[in-house]
C-alpha positions, 0 to 999 in steps of 0.5 A, spaced: 833 856 480 830 863 481 823 862 477 816 865 479 812 858 478 806 860 483 801 862 477 804 856 473 803 851 479 795 853 480 794 853 473 797 846 472 793 843 478 786 847 476 787 844 469 789 837 472 782 837 476 778 839 470 781 834 466 779 829 471 772 831 471 772 829 464 775 822 465 770 821 471 764 823 466 766 818 462 768 813 467 764 806 467 760 809 460 765 808 455 762 808 448 769 808 443 775 804 445 780 803 440 786 799 440 793 801 438 795 794 439 792 788 443 793 791 450 795 798 448 788 802 448 785 809 447 778 811 449 774 818 447 776 819 455 783 820 453 782 824 447 777 829 450 782 830 456 788 831 452 784 836 448 782 840 454 789 840 456 792 842 450 787 847 448 788 851 455 795 851 455 795 853 448 791 859 450 794 861 456 802 860 454 801 860 446 809 860 445 810 854 449 812 847 447 807 841 448 809 833 448 803 829 449 801 821 448 796 822 443 799 828 438 805 830 435 806 837 436 812 841 432 817 844 437 816 852 437 823 852 440 821 854 447 825 854 453 818 851 456 815 844 455 809 841 457 809 834 458 802 831 458 799 824 459 791 825 459 790 818 462 795 814 465 792 807 466 787 807 460 787 799 461 785 800 468 780 806 466 777 802 461 775 796 466 773 801 471 779 800 476 780 806 479 787 806 479 788 812 473 791 819 473 792 825 469 799 827 469 802 834 467 809 836 468 812 842 466 820 843 464 824 849 463 829 848 458 831 840 460 829 841 468 822 839 470 820 844 475 812 843 476 809 836 477 802 834 478 799 828 478 791 827 479 787 821 481 780 823 480 777 817 482 779 818 489 780 826 489 788 825 490 792 831 487 799 830 488 804 836 486 811 838 487 815 845 485 822 844 484 826 845 491 819 846 494 817 839 497 812 834 495 805 834 497 798 830 496 792 834 497 796 840 500 799 835 506 807 834 505 809 827 503 816 823 504 819 817 502 819 811 506 825 810 511 826 802 509 833 800 510 833 794 506 831 790 500 829 784 504 824 789 508 821 793 502 815 793 498 815 794 491 811 796 485 813 795 477 810 794 470 811 790 464 811 793 457 806 792 452 811 789 446 812 782 447 819 782 445 826 779 448 826 784 454 819 783 456 820 775 456 827 777 461 823 782 465 819 776 468 826 773 470 828 779 473 821 780 477 822 773 480 829 775 482 827 781 486 821 778 488 824 773 492 829 778 495 823 783 497 817 783 501 812 783 495 811 786 488 805 789 486 803 791 478 798 797 478 798 799 471 799 806 472 806 809 472 805 816 474 801 813 480 807 808 482 812 814 482 807 818 487 806 812 491 813 811 492 813 818 494 808 818 499 812 811 502 806 806 500 812 803 496 819 803 497 821 802 490 819 802 483 822 799 476 820 799 469 822 798 462 820 802 456 816 807 459 815 814 455 816 822 458 809 823 459 809 817 464 814 819 468 816 827 468 811 829 473 812 823 478 819 823 477 819 830 480 814 829 485 818 823 488 825 826 488 822 832 492 819 827 497 826 825 498 827 819 493 832 818 488 831 816 481 836 813 476 837 809 470 838 801 471 846 802 471 845 808 476 846 813 471 841 819 471 834 817 469 833 817 462 828 823 460 825 818 455 823 813 460 826 807 457 829 804 464 826 807 470 828 805 477 825 810 483 826 808 490 827 811 497 834 812 496 836 807 501 835 801 497 837 804 490 844 800 490 841 793 492 836 793 486 842 796 482 846 790 484 841 785 481 840 789 475 848 788 474 847 781 473 850 778 467 844 775 465 840 782 464 845 785 460 840 786 455 837 791 459 843 795 461 847 795 455 844 801 452 
């Protein structure tokens, strides 16, 4: 793909940094927290971060489309789409747990070409441009070289909706946990993907995510040498419905577990 993305990358990284400053301004000092459901929260920090990001994109790129968590924008028919999570890990943030991030991905047509994930609590900036590698604070990162699921350290998450899939996900958790060295649940999918990208974890799996949860982190992980897919081994669904992301080496071992007959609820669609 022959696109000059240097200006757009610098713009995106600067934007993520500014949004991160807003999050840190409100961090530990929230006054308004709204429950979209009992466990799905939104705060004034989410909304202020999103407002900044959207306004700056609309000012700089007025013809581009925008997809974001808290607002529904009408498509302009652009080849360019910004996919934004102004605060990934809101529950962590609300409870002053410093595992949260701003996530901004840019798609050209159907392909993600820029991914930026910024955790302002530790000043960690992850970024990737298509075919240019992945970086954390300017240093190139790579996935782990762990060869077996039995030696792997994984990360996962659980959906907000407490339905049949949610119940079954705990059985799956046990099956994978007993075959690995451990699984953690951090509560911020964008960072989970970045942590696999830099080799902290060997793999990540989760159901019922959304495009803004995965778009930027997916590119960062793939540019770090990793592999992402759905739970049948198909291309990663852009919707985030089923996500498996690994160093690429242990991908098939986890996919084999997903194919167990008792998990057809997950893999039949």
